[in-house]
One Martini backbone bead per residue (centre of mass of N, CA, C, O) as a GRO file, in nm:
protein
  173
    1MET     BB    1  -0.957   0.048   2.346
    2THR     BB    2  -0.818  -0.110   2.050
    3ILE     BB    3  -0.540  -0.138   1.825
    4THR     BB    4  -0.376  -0.316   1.587
    5ILE     BB    5  -0.033  -0.242   1.534
    6ASN     BB    6   0.202  -0.429   1.414
    7GLY     BB    7   0.101  -0.646   1.665
    8GLN     BB    8   0.009  -0.405   1.853
    9GLN     BB    9  -0.142  -0.277   2.124
   10VAL     BB   10  -0.351   0.015   2.094
   11ALA     BB   11  -0.474   0.294   2.197
   12VAL     BB   12  -0.733   0.474   2.166
   13PRO     BB   13  -0.801   0.780   2.119
   14SER     BB   14  -0.981   1.012   2.292
   15ASP     BB   15  -0.979   1.168   2.028
   16PRO     BB   16  -1.199   1.131   1.753
   17ARG     BB   17  -1.016   1.324   1.539
   18VAL     BB   18  -0.794   1.117   1.503
   19SER     BB   19  -0.603   1.010   1.273
   20LEU     BB   20  -0.444   0.744   1.171
   21LEU     BB   21  -0.196   0.895   1.075
   22ASP     BB   22  -0.152   1.058   1.338
   23LEU     BB   23  -0.113   0.805   1.519
   24LEU     BB   24   0.133   0.699   1.377
   25ARG     BB   25   0.314   0.962   1.371
   26GLU     BB   26   0.259   1.123   1.650
   27HIS     BB   27   0.207   0.896   1.876
   28LEU     BB   28   0.406   0.636   1.752
   29HIS     BB   29   0.648   0.718   1.559
   30LEU     BB   30   0.557   0.631   1.251
   31GLY     BB   31   0.710   0.755   0.954
   32GLY     BB   32   0.639   0.599   0.686
   33SER     BB   33   0.378   0.735   0.669
   34LYS     BB   34   0.262   0.991   0.460
   35LYS     BB   35   0.192   1.341   0.432
   36GLY     BB   36   0.077   1.474   0.161
   37CYS     BB   37  -0.236   1.600   0.104
   38ASN     BB   38  -0.473   1.525   0.310
   39GLN     BB   39  -0.718   1.408   0.081
   40GLY     BB   40  -0.665   1.116  -0.083
   41ALA     BB   41  -0.485   1.163  -0.375
   42CYS     BB   42  -0.182   1.019  -0.343
   43GLY     BB   43  -0.111   0.752  -0.121
   44ALA     BB   44   0.124   0.798   0.103
   45CYS     BB   45  -0.084   0.673   0.351
   46THR     BB   46  -0.085   0.381   0.288
   47VAL     BB   47  -0.257   0.105   0.439
   48LEU     BB   48  -0.344  -0.181   0.630
   49ALA     BB   49  -0.679  -0.314   0.687
   50ASP     BB   50  -0.727  -0.633   0.710
   51GLY     BB   51  -0.554  -0.632   0.413
   52GLU     BB   52  -0.667  -0.345   0.324
   53ARG     BB   53  -0.647  -0.068   0.153
   54ILE     BB   54  -0.579   0.264   0.292
   55LEU     BB   55  -0.645   0.598   0.380
   56SER     BB   56  -0.526   0.736   0.673
   57CYS     BB   57  -0.621   1.044   0.635
   58LEU     BB   58  -0.943   0.948   0.615
   59ALA     BB   59  -0.907   0.805   0.896
   60LEU     BB   60  -1.034   0.718   1.191
   61ALA     BB   61  -0.906   0.562   1.457
   62VAL     BB   62  -1.197   0.474   1.585
   63GLN     BB   63  -1.269   0.288   1.340
   64TYR     BB   64  -1.021   0.056   1.424
   65GLU     BB   65  -1.142  -0.074   1.644
   66GLY     BB   66  -1.044  -0.418   1.661
   67ARG     BB   67  -0.823  -0.388   1.447
   68SER     BB   68  -0.591  -0.437   1.178
   69VAL     BB   69  -0.279  -0.265   1.132
   70VAL     BB   70  -0.040  -0.205   0.850
   71SER     BB   71   0.254  -0.080   0.805
   72ILE     BB   72   0.560  -0.066   0.676
   73GLU     BB   73   0.688  -0.157   0.949
   74GLY     BB   74   0.496  -0.442   0.951
   75LEU     BB   75   0.570  -0.620   0.699
   76SER     BB   76   0.860  -0.694   0.860
   77PRO     BB   77   0.888  -0.814   1.181
   78ASP     BB   78   1.200  -0.933   1.156
   79GLY     BB   79   1.362  -0.684   0.976
   80SER     BB   80   1.327  -0.772   0.706
   81LEU     BB   81   1.263  -0.751   0.384
   82HIS     BB   82   1.039  -0.729   0.169
   83PRO     BB   83   1.014  -0.836  -0.145
   84LEU     BB   84   0.921  -0.552  -0.255
   85GLN     BB   85   1.164  -0.393  -0.139
   86HIS     BB   86   1.378  -0.552  -0.306
   87ALA     BB   87   1.248  -0.468  -0.588
   88PHE     BB   88   1.278  -0.159  -0.561
   89ILE     BB   89   1.588  -0.171  -0.564
   90GLU     BB   90   1.633  -0.335  -0.835
   91HIS     BB   91   1.420  -0.112  -1.006
   92ASP     BB   92   1.417   0.181  -0.910
   93GLY     BB   93   1.132   0.245  -0.723
   94TYR     BB   94   1.300   0.512  -0.645
   95GLN     BB   95   1.402   0.848  -0.522
   96CYS     BB   96   1.298   1.004  -0.275
   97GLY     BB   97   1.066   0.802  -0.115
   98TYR     BB   98   0.788   0.915  -0.024
   99CYS     BB   99   0.584   0.699  -0.174
  100THR     BB  100   0.688   0.411  -0.111
  101PRO     BB  101   0.513   0.307   0.131
  102GLY     BB  102   0.242   0.337  -0.011
  103GLN     BB  103   0.307   0.164  -0.255
  104ILE     BB  104   0.368  -0.099  -0.105
  105CYS     BB  105   0.101  -0.130   0.049
  106SER     BB  106  -0.080  -0.115  -0.201
  107ALA     BB  107   0.041  -0.364  -0.351
  108VAL     BB  108  -0.033  -0.569  -0.141
  109GLY     BB  109  -0.335  -0.527  -0.150
  110MET     BB  110  -0.369  -0.563  -0.454
  111ALA     BB  111  -0.282  -0.860  -0.475
  112GLY     BB  112  -0.521  -0.959  -0.305
  113GLU     BB  113  -0.740  -0.867  -0.490
  114ALA     BB  114  -0.660  -1.030  -0.731
  115LYS     BB  115  -0.667  -1.310  -0.600
  116ARG     BB  116  -0.985  -1.267  -0.536
  117GLY     BB  117  -1.108  -1.124  -0.822
  118LEU     BB  118  -1.093  -0.833  -0.831
  119PRO     BB  119  -1.198  -0.583  -1.036
  120SER     BB  120  -1.118  -0.359  -1.279
  121ALA     BB  121  -1.154  -0.139  -1.535
  122VAL     BB  122  -0.947  -0.352  -1.719
  123THR     BB  123  -1.086  -0.615  -1.683
  124ALA     BB  124  -1.175  -0.870  -1.893
  125ASP     BB  125  -1.256  -1.110  -1.677
  126LEU     BB  126  -1.513  -1.118  -1.449
  127ALA     BB  127  -1.523  -1.444  -1.387
  128ALA     BB  128  -1.265  -1.470  -1.261
  129ASP     BB  129  -1.095  -1.591  -0.984
  130ALA     BB  130  -0.837  -1.445  -1.107
  131VAL     BB  131  -0.609  -1.187  -1.166
  132GLN     BB  132  -0.403  -1.083  -1.410
  133LEU     BB  133  -0.095  -0.897  -1.379
  134THR     BB  134  -0.078  -0.678  -1.588
  135HIS     BB  135   0.035  -0.391  -1.695
  136ASP     BB  136  -0.252  -0.249  -1.704
  137GLU     BB  137  -0.350  -0.350  -1.425
  138LEU     BB  138  -0.132  -0.210  -1.257
  139ARG     BB  139  -0.169   0.077  -1.333
  140GLU     BB  140  -0.464   0.095  -1.246
  141ARG     BB  141  -0.432  -0.009  -0.948
  142MET     BB  142  -0.192   0.229  -0.901
  143SER     BB  143  -0.328   0.520  -0.965
  144GLY     BB  144  -0.359   0.622  -0.642
  145ASN     BB  145  -0.037   0.640  -0.669
  146LEU     BB  146   0.192   0.888  -0.644
  147CYS     BB  147   0.478   1.005  -0.855
  148ARG     BB  148   0.688   1.291  -0.885
  149CYS     BB  149   0.977   1.171  -0.994
  150GLY     BB  150   0.949   0.916  -1.214
  151ALA     BB  151   0.929   0.591  -1.085
  152HIS     BB  152   0.690   0.427  -1.214
  153ASN     BB  153   0.838   0.202  -1.385
  154GLY     BB  154   0.985   0.079  -1.134
  155ILE     BB  155   0.732   0.011  -0.965
  156ILE     BB  156   0.600  -0.178  -1.176
  157ALA     BB  157   0.838  -0.375  -1.201
  158ALA     BB  158   0.847  -0.459  -0.906
  159ILE     BB  159   0.567  -0.574  -0.889
  160ALA     BB  160   0.579  -0.770  -1.122
  161ASP     BB  161   0.823  -0.931  -0.995
  162THR     BB  162   0.638  -1.016  -0.732
  163PHE     BB  163   0.322  -1.065  -0.859
  164GLY     BB  164   0.351  -1.037  -1.210
  165ARG     BB  165   0.514  -1.158  -1.476
  166PRO     BB  166   0.354  -1.060  -1.731
  167ALA     BB  167   0.426  -0.753  -1.698
  168VAL     BB  168   0.720  -0.765  -1.788
  169ALA     BB  169   0.682  -0.853  -2.075
  170GLU     BB  170   0.485  -0.631  -2.169
  171ALA     BB  171   0.677  -0.387  -2.101
  172ALA     BB  172   0.898  -0.478  -2.320
  173GLU     BB  173   0.713  -0.427  -2.584
   0.00000   0.00000   0.00000
């Protein structure tokens, strides 16, 4: 039994109690995903499973057998920065950097959700084929990822710059 992690086949741990986060950090030595609260409340451990964002601290590794998981280390397999990583640098979307990998993985997954038309609590048009990532949409959709340093405005600006231009204009108003 294997899991594809960042494009590589990895054996599922024999201990079914191993969380996906512990598999990444302790077994595979991929330290990008952080163990913040270890209760699913902060988002620091967010990774993508088959393109959807999940909290890896709440997921058992065995649940992802046969699936594809991408951590921050796998977003740019060629070694260059992902466009969102560039935007985080440009917009000072980090201070201590602890939440940054989870924020970036969450934003990539969130952009896919919006593109597929999945509504949030603030989506005005529930019948729309795609959701426009306005300032309020971005804040609502990223609310599960906490930043204790106060870089949230830079984070939202970086995400808006990468995935939703209208949010930049709204944030400036």
